[in-house]
C-alpha positions in Angstrom: 16.3 -2.7 -39.1 15.1 -4.2 -35.8 13.9 -2.0 -33.1 16.1 -1.7 -30.0 15.0 -3.7 -27.0 14.0 -1.7 -23.9 16.5 -1.6 -21.0 14.9 -4.2 -18.7 16.8 -3.0 -15.7 15.3 0.5 -16.0 11.8 -1.0 -16.5 12.2 -3.2 -13.4 13.3 -0.2 -11.4 10.2 1.7 -12.5 8.0 -1.2 -11.6 9.6 -1.4 -8.1 9.0 2.3 -7.6 5.3 2.0 -8.6 4.9 -1.0 -6.3 6.6 0.8 -3.4 4.2 3.8 -3.8 1.2 1.5 -3.7 2.6 -0.5 -0.8 3.0 2.8 1.1 -0.6 3.7 0.5 -1.9 0.1 1.2 0.0 0.0 4.5 -2.0 2.9 5.6 -5.3 1.4 4.4 -5.6 3.7 1.4 -6.7 2.6 -2.0 -5.4 4.4 -5.2 -8.4 3.2 -7.2 -7.2 4.5 -10.6 -3.7 3.3 -11.4 -3.2 3.8 -15.1 -0.2 4.8 -17.3 -1.5 8.4 -17.1 -0.8 8.3 -13.3 2.8 7.0 -13.6 5.1 9.9 -14.2 8.8 9.9 -15.1 10.5 13.0 -13.5 14.0 14.2 -14.2 16.4 13.2 -11.4 20.1 13.9 -11.9 20.9 11.8 -8.9 19.4 8.7 -10.4 21.6 6.7 -12.8 18.6 6.5 -15.2 18.3 10.3 -15.3 14.7 10.1 -14.0 12.6 8.7 -11.1 9.1 7.2 -11.2 6.3 8.8 -9.3 2.7 7.8 -8.9 0.0 10.5 -9.0 -3.7 10.3 -8.6 -6.7 10.8 -6.5 -7.1 9.0 -3.2 -10.3 7.1 -3.3 -10.7 6.2 0.4 -9.7 3.7 2.9 -9.9 0.0 2.5 -11.0 -0.7 6.1 -14.2 1.5 6.0 -17.8 0.5 5.9 -19.9 1.9 3.0 -21.0 5.0 5.0 -17.5 5.5 6.4 -16.0 5.1 2.9 -18.1 8.1 1.7 -17.0 10.2 4.6 -13.3 9.2 4.2 -13.4 9.7 0.5 -14.8 13.2 0.9 -12.0 14.0 3.4 -9.2 12.3 1.5 -10.2 13.1 -2.1 -7.2 15.1 -3.0 -4.2 14.8 -5.3 -1.2 13.0 -4.0 2.2 12.4 -5.5 4.5 9.6 -4.3 
């Protein structure tokens, strides 16, 4: 028996949500620095037709517009968990 194909509409919606979270960070000059499957979460959402929503979690690594010394300073200030 052949395996069922994934719902491409649901996969595309997840990809758009991940891209939107990264765009939000990048627009503020913030780099994620560690986007992996372990940092992409599917959370139950009864208001979404899929039954879940996609969130990006991780540690903010710093700002993209900083010099090396500024990057260390910003990374120390911004090294906290975030959830978008």
